[in-house]
N, CA, C and O atoms as a MOPAC input file, in Angstrom:
PM7 MOZYME 1SCF
protein

 N    -13.44100 1    11.45200 1    11.42700 1
 C    -14.65500 1    12.16900 1    11.11100 1
 C    -15.33800 1    12.64200 1    12.38600 1
 O    -15.89000 1    13.74100 1    12.42200 1
 N    -15.30400 1    11.81400 1    13.44300 1
 C    -15.90700 1    12.23200 1    14.70100 1
 C    -15.16500 1    13.43400 1    15.26300 1
 O    -15.76200 1    14.31500 1    15.88200 1
 N    -13.83900 1    13.46100 1    15.03700 1
 C    -13.04800 1    14.57300 1    15.52600 1
 C    -13.48300 1    15.87300 1    14.85500 1
 O    -13.58300 1    16.90900 1    15.51200 1
 N    -13.73700 1    15.82000 1    13.56500 1
 C    -14.18600 1    17.00500 1    12.83600 1
 C    -15.55000 1    17.45800 1    13.33400 1
 O    -15.79600 1    18.65700 1    13.46900 1
 N    -16.43100 1    16.51200 1    13.60500 1
 C    -17.76800 1    16.86300 1    14.09900 1
 C    -17.66600 1    17.51700 1    15.47300 1
 O    -18.36100 1    18.49400 1    15.75100 1
 N    -16.78500 1    16.97000 1    16.34600 1
 C    -16.61200 1    17.56800 1    17.66500 1
 C    -15.99900 1    18.96400 1    17.54600 1
 O    -16.40500 1    19.88100 1    18.26100 1
 N    -15.02300 1    19.13200 1    16.64600 1
 C    -14.42300 1    20.44100 1    16.42200 1
 C    -15.46300 1    21.40900 1    15.88900 1
 O    -15.49600 1    22.57700 1    16.27800 1
 N    -16.30200 1    20.92300 1    15.00600 1
 C    -17.36400 1    21.74600 1    14.43700 1
 C    -18.33400 1    22.19800 1    15.52800 1
 O    -18.72800 1    23.36400 1    15.56400 1
 N    -18.71200 1    21.30000 1    16.39700 1
 C    -19.62900 1    21.64200 1    17.48400 1
 C    -18.97800 1    22.62200 1    18.45100 1
 O    -19.64000 1    23.53000 1    18.95300 1
 N    -17.68100 1    22.44600 1    18.71900 1
 C    -16.96700 1    23.35200 1    19.61000 1
 C    -16.90600 1    24.75600 1    19.01700 1
 O    -17.13600 1    25.74200 1    19.71700 1
 N    -16.59700 1    24.84200 1    17.73100 1
 C    -16.54600 1    26.15200 1    17.06900 1
 C    -17.91300 1    26.82000 1    17.08700 1
 O    -18.02300 1    28.02400 1    17.32200 1
 N    -18.94500 1    26.03900 1    16.83900 1
 C    -20.29600 1    26.59700 1    16.85000 1
 C    -20.64600 1    27.13100 1    18.23200 1
 O    -21.21700 1    28.21500 1    18.34800 1
 N    -20.31200 1    26.38800 1    19.27500 1
 C    -20.64100 1    26.84200 1    20.62600 1
 C    -19.82300 1    28.07600 1    21.00100 1
 O    -20.32400 1    28.95400 1    21.70400 1
 N    -18.56000 1    28.15900 1    20.54100 1
 C    -17.76300 1    29.35300 1    20.81700 1
 C    -18.33400 1    30.58000 1    20.11000 1
 O    -18.39700 1    31.66600 1    20.68800 1
 N    -18.74500 1    30.40100 1    18.86900 1
 C    -19.34800 1    31.51500 1    18.13400 1
 C    -20.64900 1    31.94200 1    18.80400 1
 O    -20.92000 1    33.13500 1    18.93500 1
 N    -21.43800 1    30.98800 1    19.21900 1
 C    -22.70100 1    31.30300 1    19.88200 1
 C    -22.45800 1    32.03000 1    21.20200 1
 O    -23.14300 1    33.00400 1    21.51400 1
 N    -21.47800 1    31.55300 1    21.97900 1
 C    -21.17100 1    32.21500 1    23.25100 1
 C    -20.66100 1    33.63300 1    23.01900 1
 O    -21.00600 1    34.54900 1    23.76400 1
 N    -19.84800 1    33.81300 1    21.99700 1
 C    -19.33600 1    35.14900 1    21.68400 1
 C    -20.46300 1    36.07700 1    21.26100 1
 O    -20.47400 1    37.25200 1    21.62900 1
 N    -21.40500 1    35.55900 1    20.49300 1
 C    -22.53100 1    36.38700 1    20.05600 1
 C    -23.41900 1    36.77100 1    21.23700 1
 O    -23.91200 1    37.89700 1    21.30600 1
 N    -23.62100 1    35.84100 1    22.16200 1
 C    -24.42900 1    36.15300 1    23.34800 1
 C    -23.71800 1    37.18800 1    24.20900 1
 O    -24.33400 1    38.12400 1    24.72000 1
 N    -22.39700 1    37.00000 1    24.36000 1
 C    -21.61400 1    37.96500 1    25.13100 1
 C    -21.66500 1    39.34300 1    24.47800 1
 O    -21.78300 1    40.36000 1    25.16100 1
 N    -21.57600 1    39.36500 1    23.15000 1
 C    -21.59700 1    40.63500 1    22.42800 1
 C    -22.95600 1    41.31600 1    22.55500 1
 O    -23.03200 1    42.54400 1    22.59300 1
 N    -24.00300 1    40.54800 1    22.62000 1
 C    -25.34000 1    41.13200 1    22.75000 1
 C    -25.54900 1    41.72100 1    24.13400 1
 O    -26.30200 1    42.68400 1    24.28500 1
 N    -24.89600 1    41.16200 1    25.14900 1
 C    -25.10600 1    41.60800 1    26.52100 1
 C    -24.14000 1    42.70600 1    26.94800 1
 O    -24.37700 1    43.35500 1    27.96600 1
 N    -23.09300 1    42.92900 1    26.23000 1
 C    -22.13200 1    43.96000 1    26.62400 1
 C    -21.71500 1    44.75900 1    25.40400 1
 O    -21.99300 1    44.39200 1    24.26200 1
 N    -21.04800 1    45.84900 1    25.67800 1
 C    -20.57800 1    46.66700 1    24.55400 1
 C    -19.35700 1    46.00600 1    23.93900 1
 O    -18.52200 1    45.44000 1    24.64400 1
 N    -19.26200 1    46.08300 1    22.62800 1
 C    -18.16600 1    45.43200 1    21.91800 1
 C    -16.97700 1    46.37400 1    21.81900 1
 O    -17.10100 1    47.51300 1    21.36900 1
 N    -15.84800 1    45.88500 1    22.23900 1
 C    -14.64000 1    46.61600 1    21.92100 1
 C    -13.98500 1    45.95200 1    20.71400 1
 O    -14.48600 1    44.94600 1    20.21100 1
 N    -12.90500 1    46.49000 1    20.26200 1
 C    -12.30800 1    46.01700 1    19.01100 1
 C    -11.78000 1    44.58600 1    19.12300 1
 O    -11.89800 1    43.82400 1    18.16400 1
 N    -11.21000 1    44.20200 1    20.24500 1
 C    -10.65800 1    42.84700 1    20.38700 1
 C    -11.77100 1    41.79800 1    20.39300 1
 O    -11.59000 1    40.70200 1    19.86200 1
 N    -12.91400 1    42.12500 1    20.98500 1
 C    -14.03100 1    41.18800 1    20.99700 1
 C    -14.59300 1    41.01800 1    19.59300 1
 O    -14.96900 1    39.91400 1    19.19900 1
 N    -14.65100 1    42.11400 1    18.83900 1
 C    -15.11300 1    42.02600 1    17.45700 1
 C    -14.17800 1    41.16000 1    16.61600 1
 O    -14.62800 1    40.34600 1    15.81000 1
 N    -12.86700 1    41.34500 1    16.81500 1
 C    -11.89200 1    40.53700 1    16.07500 1
 C    -12.03500 1    39.05800 1    16.41600 1
 O    -11.97100 1    38.19600 1    15.54000 1
 N    -12.23000 1    38.78000 1    17.70200 1
 C    -12.41500 1    37.39000 1    18.12200 1
 C    -13.67200 1    36.80600 1    17.50000 1
 O    -13.66700 1    35.66600 1    17.03600 1
 N    -14.73500 1    37.57100 1    17.49000 1
 C    -15.99300 1    37.11100 1    16.90800 1
 C    -15.82700 1    36.82000 1    15.41800 1
 O    -16.32500 1    35.80700 1    14.92700 1
 N    -15.13800 1    37.69200 1    14.70400 1
 C    -14.92900 1    37.48900 1    13.27100 1
 C    -14.04200 1    36.27800 1    12.99500 1
 O    -14.31000 1    35.50600 1    12.07500 1
 N    -12.98500 1    36.11200 1    13.79100 1
 C    -12.09100 1    34.97100 1    13.55500 1
 C    -12.78600 1    33.65300 1    13.87600 1
 O    -12.59100 1    32.66200 1    13.17200 1
 N    -13.59500 1    33.63200 1    14.93200 1
 C    -14.32600 1    32.40700 1    15.25500 1
 C    -15.37800 1    32.09600 1    14.19200 1
 O    -15.59900 1    30.93100 1    13.85900 1
 N    -16.01700 1    33.11500 1    13.66700 1
 C    -17.01300 1    32.89200 1    12.61800 1
 C    -16.35800 1    32.34800 1    11.35400 1
 O    -16.90700 1    31.45600 1    10.70700 1
 N    -15.19100 1    32.87600 1    10.99700 1
 C    -14.49700 1    32.36400 1     9.80700 1
 C    -13.99300 1    30.94400 1    10.03900 1
 O    -14.01200 1    30.12400 1     9.12100 1
 N    -13.54300 1    30.64600 1    11.26000 1
 C    -13.10400 1    29.28500 1    11.58000 1
 C    -14.27400 1    28.31000 1    11.48700 1
 O    -14.12600 1    27.20700 1    10.96100 1
 N    -15.42100 1    28.71100 1    11.99000 1
 C    -16.60100 1    27.85600 1    11.91500 1
 C    -17.01200 1    27.61300 1    10.46600 1
 O    -17.37800 1    26.49600 1    10.10200 1
 N    -16.95100 1    28.65600 1     9.64100 1
 C    -17.31500 1    28.50200 1     8.23000 1
 C    -16.34800 1    27.55300 1     7.52700 1
 O    -16.77000 1    26.73200 1     6.71300 1
 N    -15.05400 1    27.65800 1     7.83400 1
 C    -14.06600 1    26.76400 1     7.21700 1
 C    -14.29400 1    25.32200 1     7.65600 1
 O    -14.18100 1    24.40700 1     6.84000 1
 N    -14.61100 1    25.10500 1     8.91800 1
 C    -14.87500 1    23.75100 1     9.41000 1
 C    -16.13400 1    23.17200 1     8.76800 1
 O    -16.19000 1    21.98200 1     8.46000 1
 N    -17.13300 1    24.01300 1     8.57200 1
 C    -18.36900 1    23.54500 1     7.95000 1
 C    -18.12500 1    23.11400 1     6.50700 1
 O    -18.66900 1    22.10700 1     6.05200 1
 N    -17.31100 1    23.87300 1     5.79600 1
 C    -16.99500 1    23.51700 1     4.41000 1
 C    -16.22300 1    22.20800 1     4.35800 1
 O    -16.51200 1    21.35700 1     3.51700 1
 N    -15.23700 1    22.03200 1     5.25000 1
 C    -14.46100 1    20.78800 1     5.23300 1
 C    -15.33200 1    19.60400 1     5.63500 1
 O    -15.14900 1    18.50200 1     5.11800 1
 N    -16.27300 1    19.81200 1     6.54600 1
 C    -17.17400 1    18.73100 1     6.93500 1
 C    -18.07300 1    18.33600 1     5.76900 1
 O    -18.34400 1    17.15200 1     5.57000 1
 N    -18.53300 1    19.30800 1     5.00500 1
 C    -19.35200 1    18.99300 1     3.83200 1
 C    -18.57100 1    18.17400 1     2.82400 1
 O    -19.10900 1    17.24900 1     2.21400 1
 N    -17.30900 1    18.51000 1     2.64800 1
 C    -16.48500 1    17.76500 1     1.69700 1
 C    -16.27600 1    16.33300 1     2.15400 1
 O    -16.25600 1    15.41400 1     1.33500 1
 N    -16.11900 1    16.13600 1     3.45600 1
 C    -15.92100 1    14.78100 1     3.97700 1
 C    -17.19800 1    13.96800 1     3.82600 1
 O    -17.15200 1    12.80200 1     3.43100 1
 N    -18.32500 1    14.57200 1     4.13500 1
 C    -19.58300 1    13.83600 1     4.10700 1
 C    -20.09400 1    13.59400 1     2.69300 1
 O    -20.88500 1    12.67800 1     2.46800 1
 N    -19.65400 1    14.39600 1     1.75100 1
 C    -20.08700 1    14.21300 1     0.36600 1
 C    -19.37200 1    13.00400 1    -0.20500 1
 O    -18.14400 1    12.99200 1    -0.30200 1
 N    -20.11800 1    12.00500 1    -0.57500 1
 C    -19.53200 1    10.79200 1    -1.13900 1
 C    -19.82700 1    10.73700 1    -2.62300 1
 O    -20.67600 1    11.46400 1    -3.13900 1
 N    -19.11500 1     9.87100 1    -3.28400 1
 C    -19.34200 1     9.72000 1    -4.71600 1
 C    -20.70000 1     9.07200 1    -4.93800 1
 O    -21.00100 1     8.02400 1    -4.36500 1
 N    -21.49200 1     9.68400 1    -5.74900 1
 C    -22.80700 1     9.14300 1    -6.07700 1
 C    -22.88300 1     8.77400 1    -7.54700 1
 O    -23.94900 1     8.80500 1    -8.16300 1
 N    -21.74500 1     8.43000 1    -8.08700 1
 C    -21.70000 1     8.05900 1    -9.48500 1
 C    -20.69200 1     6.93600 1    -9.66000 1
 O    -19.86100 1     6.69400 1    -8.78500 1
 N    -20.76700 1     6.26500 1   -10.77500 1
 C    -19.80600 1     5.21300 1   -11.05600 1
 C    -18.61200 1     5.83000 1   -11.76700 1
 O    -18.72500 1     6.88500 1   -12.39100 1
 N    -17.49100 1     5.17600 1   -11.66800 1
 C    -16.28700 1     5.71100 1   -12.29100 1
 C    -16.39200 1     5.60700 1   -13.80700 1
 O    -17.11000 1     4.74600 1   -14.31600 1
 N    -15.69200 1     6.46600 1   -14.53400 1
 C    -15.78000 1     6.43000 1   -15.99800 1
 C    -15.31100 1     5.10500 1   -16.59700 1
 O    -15.79200 1     4.71300 1   -17.66100 1
 N    -14.39400 1     4.41400 1   -15.94800 1
 C    -13.89800 1     3.15500 1   -16.48700 1
 C    -14.77200 1     1.96100 1   -16.16500 1
 O    -14.49100 1     0.85100 1   -16.61700 1
 N    -15.83200 1     2.17000 1   -15.38800 1
 C    -16.66500 1     1.03900 1   -14.98700 1
 C    -17.42300 1     0.44700 1   -16.16800 1
 O    -17.59200 1    -0.76900 1   -16.24700 1
 N    -17.86500 1     1.26300 1   -17.05200 1
 C    -18.59800 1     0.78500 1   -18.22400 1
 C    -17.76800 1     1.03800 1   -19.47100 1
 O    -18.01800 1     1.98700 1   -20.21500 1
 N    -16.79000 1     0.19500 1   -19.69100 1
 C    -15.95400 1     0.34800 1   -20.87800 1
 C    -16.70000 1    -0.20100 1   -22.08100 1
 O    -17.34100 1    -1.24900 1   -22.00500 1
 N    -16.61100 1     0.49000 1   -23.14700 1
 C    -17.34300 1     0.12200 1   -24.34400 1
 C    -16.72600 1    -1.11100 1   -24.99900 1
 O    -15.51000 1    -1.29800 1   -24.97600 1
 N    -17.56500 1    -1.93200 1   -25.57000 1
 C    -17.16200 1    -3.11200 1   -26.33500 1
 C    -16.36900 1    -4.12500 1   -25.51400 1
 O    -15.52000 1    -4.82700 1   -26.06400 1
 N    -16.62300 1    -4.21400 1   -24.23400 1
 C    -15.98500 1    -5.23200 1   -23.41000 1
 C    -17.06700 1    -5.97300 1   -22.64000 1
 O    -17.90600 1    -5.34900 1   -21.99000 1
 N    -17.05200 1    -7.29300 1   -22.70900 1
 C    -18.06200 1    -8.04600 1   -21.96800 1
 C    -17.82800 1    -7.93200 1   -20.46700 1
 O    -16.70400 1    -7.72200 1   -20.01200 1
 N    -18.90200 1    -8.07300 1   -19.71700 1
 C    -18.79600 1    -8.00300 1   -18.27200 1
 C    -18.07300 1    -9.22800 1   -17.74400 1
 O    -17.25200 1    -9.11900 1   -16.83400 1
 N    -18.36800 1   -10.38500 1   -18.30100 1
 C    -17.75100 1   -11.63200 1   -17.86400 1
 C    -17.14000 1   -12.34200 1   -19.06600 1
 O    -17.16900 1   -11.83200 1   -20.18600 1
 N    -16.59400 1   -13.51400 1   -18.82000 1
 C    -15.93500 1   -14.27700 1   -19.87200 1
 C    -16.89400 1   -15.11600 1   -20.69800 1
 O    -16.44900 1   -15.88700 1   -21.54800 1
 N    -18.17300 1   -14.99400 1   -20.47900 1
 C    -19.14800 1   -15.80700 1   -21.20200 1
 C    -19.20800 1   -15.45200 1   -22.67000 1
 O    -18.79800 1   -14.36700 1   -23.08200 1
 N    -19.71600 1   -16.36800 1   -23.44200 1
 C    -19.84100 1   -16.13300 1   -24.87300 1
 C    -20.99500 1   -15.21200 1   -25.18600 1
 O    -21.74600 1   -14.80400 1   -24.30000 1
 N    -21.12500 1   -14.89400 1   -26.44800 1
 C    -22.16700 1   -13.97100 1   -26.87500 1
 C    -23.54600 1   -14.60600 1   -26.69000 1
 O    -23.78400 1   -15.71600 1   -27.16800 1
 N    -24.43100 1   -13.93000 1   -26.01900 1
 C    -25.78800 1   -14.39600 1   -25.82100 1
 C    -25.96600 1   -15.37200 1   -24.67500 1
 O    -27.08200 1   -15.83800 1   -24.44700 1
 N    -24.91200 1   -15.69900 1   -23.94800 1
 C    -25.04500 1   -16.62600 1   -22.81800 1
 C    -25.38800 1   -15.85600 1   -21.54900 1
 O    -25.04200 1   -14.68600 1   -21.38900 1
 N    -26.07300 1   -16.54500 1   -20.66600 1
 C    -26.41000 1   -15.93200 1   -19.38700 1
 C    -25.15000 1   -15.80700 1   -18.53600 1
 O    -24.21600 1   -16.59700 1   -18.67700 1
 N    -25.13100 1   -14.82000 1   -17.66000 1
 C    -23.97200 1   -14.61500 1   -16.79800 1
 C    -23.75600 1   -15.78700 1   -15.85200 1
 O    -22.62200 1   -16.06500 1   -15.46200 1
 N    -24.82300 1   -16.47400 1   -15.48000 1
 C    -24.68800 1   -17.57100 1   -14.52400 1
 C    -24.01600 1   -18.79100 1   -15.13200 1
 O    -23.55200 1   -19.65700 1   -14.39000 1
 N    -23.94700 1   -18.89100 1   -16.45800 1
 C    -23.33100 1   -20.05500 1   -17.08800 1
 C    -21.81700 1   -19.93100 1   -17.18200 1
 O    -21.12300 1   -20.94600 1   -17.24500 1
 N    -21.30000 1   -18.72900 1   -17.19400 1
 C    -19.85500 1   -18.56500 1   -17.32700 1
 C    -19.19800 1   -18.66100 1   -15.95300 1
 O    -19.78500 1   -18.28700 1   -14.93700 1
 N    -17.96900 1   -19.16900 1   -15.94700 1
 C    -17.27300 1   -19.40600 1   -14.68300 1
 C    -16.76700 1   -18.12000 1   -14.03800 1
 O    -16.62600 1   -18.06700 1   -12.81600 1
 N    -16.49700 1   -17.10700 1   -14.81000 1
 C    -15.88700 1   -15.90400 1   -14.26800 1
 C    -16.84200 1   -14.94000 1   -13.60200 1
 O    -16.39400 1   -13.99400 1   -12.95500 1
 N    -18.15100 1   -15.14400 1   -13.73300 1
 C    -19.09400 1   -14.15600 1   -13.21000 1
 C    -19.51600 1   -14.40600 1   -11.77400 1
 O    -19.60000 1   -13.47100 1   -10.97800 1
 N    -19.77600 1   -15.62900 1   -11.44600 1
 C    -20.28600 1   -15.93000 1   -10.11400 1
 C    -19.16800 1   -16.44500 1    -9.21500 1
 O    -18.29600 1   -17.17700 1    -9.68100 1
 N    -19.17600 1   -16.08200 1    -7.95100 1
 C    -18.17300 1   -16.61500 1    -7.03100 1
 C    -18.46000 1   -18.08400 1    -6.75000 1
 O    -19.57800 1   -18.54600 1    -6.98100 1
 N    -17.46700 1   -18.82700 1    -6.25500 1
 C    -17.72600 1   -20.23100 1    -5.92900 1
 C    -18.72400 1   -20.33700 1    -4.77700 1
 O    -18.86200 1   -19.41300 1    -3.97500 1
 N    -19.41300 1   -21.46700 1    -4.70600 1
 C    -20.39000 1   -21.65900 1    -3.64000 1
 C    -19.68200 1   -21.69400 1    -2.29200 1
 O    -18.59400 1   -22.25500 1    -2.16500 1
 N    -20.30100 1   -21.09700 1    -1.30400 1
 C    -19.68000 1   -21.07900 1     0.01200 1
 C    -19.85500 1   -22.41300 1     0.72700 1
 O    -18.95100 1   -22.84300 1     1.44300 1
 N    -20.97600 1   -23.06600 1     0.55400 1
 C    -21.23100 1   -24.37400 1     1.16500 1
 C    -21.79700 1   -25.30200 1     0.09500 1
 O    -23.01400 1   -25.44300 1    -0.02000 1
 N    -20.92500 1   -25.93500 1    -0.68800 1
 C    -21.44400 1   -26.80000 1    -1.75000 1
 C    -22.18300 1   -28.00400 1    -1.17100 1
 O    -21.85300 1   -28.50400 1    -0.09600 1
 N    -23.17400 1   -28.44600 1    -1.90300 1
 C    -24.00400 1   -29.55900 1    -1.46400 1
 C    -23.22500 1   -30.85700 1    -1.63600 1
 O    -22.89200 1   -31.24200 1    -2.75700 1
 N    -22.93800 1   -31.52200 1    -0.54100 1
 C    -22.19200 1   -32.77100 1    -0.58900 1
 C    -22.68000 1   -33.65100 1     0.55900 1
 O    -22.05200 1   -33.69600 1     1.61600 1
 N    -23.79100 1   -34.34800 1     0.35800 1
 C    -24.40000 1   -35.12900 1     1.41900 1
 C    -23.97900 1   -36.58800 1     1.38100 1
 O    -23.98500 1   -37.25700 1     2.41500 1
 N    -23.62700 1   -37.07500 1     0.25300 1
 C    -23.30300 1   -38.49700 1     0.16100 1
 C    -24.56100 1   -39.32300 1    -0.04800 1
 O    -25.67600 1   -38.80800 1     0.04200 1
 N    -24.37600 1   -40.61200 1    -0.32700 1
 C    -25.51300 1   -41.46400 1    -0.62200 1
 C    -25.23200 1   -42.86900 1    -0.08700 1
 O    -24.13500 1   -43.39900 1    -0.26100 1
 N    -26.21700 1   -43.45600 1     0.55200 1
 C    -26.04100 1   -44.83400 1     1.02400 1
 C    -26.49100 1   -45.80800 1    -0.06700 1
 O    -27.22500 1   -45.42400 1    -0.97800 1
 N    -26.05700 1   -47.05400 1     0.02500 1
 C    -26.38600 1   -48.05300 1    -0.99900 1
 C    -27.87300 1   -48.38900 1    -0.98000 1
 O    -28.39500 1   -48.91600 1    -1.96300 1
 N    -28.54800 1   -48.10100 1     0.09500 1
 C    -29.97000 1   -48.35500 1     0.21300 1
 C    -30.74800 1   -47.59300 1    -0.85600 1
 O    -31.72900 1   -48.10700 1    -1.39500 1
 N    -30.30700 1   -46.34900 1    -1.17000 1
 C    -31.02000 1   -45.51600 1    -2.14000 1
 C    -30.59300 1   -45.78600 1    -3.57700 1
 O    -31.16400 1   -45.20500 1    -4.50000 1
 N    -29.61000 1   -46.64500 1    -3.79000 1
 C    -29.11200 1   -47.01900 1    -5.11700 1
 C    -28.71000 1   -45.79600 1    -5.95100 1
 O    -29.19300 1   -45.61100 1    -7.06800 1
 N    -27.85000 1   -44.99200 1    -5.41500 1
 C    -27.35900 1   -43.80300 1    -6.12200 1
 C    -26.41200 1   -44.22100 1    -7.23000 1
 O    -25.88400 1   -45.33300 1    -7.21500 1
 N    -26.19600 1   -43.34500 1    -8.18000 1
 C    -25.30600 1   -43.64700 1    -9.29700 1
 C    -23.85900 1   -43.75500 1    -8.83700 1
 O    -23.13900 1   -44.64700 1    -9.28400 1
 N    -23.42900 1   -42.88000 1    -7.96900 1
 C    -22.04000 1   -42.93900 1    -7.50200 1
 C    -22.00300 1   -43.58700 1    -6.12000 1
 O    -22.98900 1   -43.56600 1    -5.38400 1
 N    -20.87400 1   -44.14800 1    -5.79000 1
 C    -20.71100 1   -44.80000 1    -4.48000 1
 C    -20.08400 1   -43.82400 1    -3.49700 1
 O    -19.01200 1   -44.09700 1    -2.95700 1
 N    -20.71100 1   -42.73500 1    -3.26500 1
 C    -20.13300 1   -41.76000 1    -2.34400 1
 C    -20.75500 1   -41.85600 1    -0.98100 1
 O    -20.38500 1   -41.10400 1    -0.07900 1

């Protein structure tokens, strides 16, 4: 993408330089042809850059399939209760307990 932006900037500067040159001197046919070809090249690069920068701003048609639950939970259950919806905990709480506190488990 950076390459396209640099190419785009190069084409723009070439077109600008050609236009300045054309304004300061008389145009012959080869200079006019060069100016037209550079302008068309710049327009093509601008269109391709727009296509690259345009991202999808919508969800795919299959994302919301009808009559299919999002998770494996039963009807009317919260998503947090079913196992398939939430990822496993990254750092589960496991501190252990000393006999001084009289915990239920001997961990």
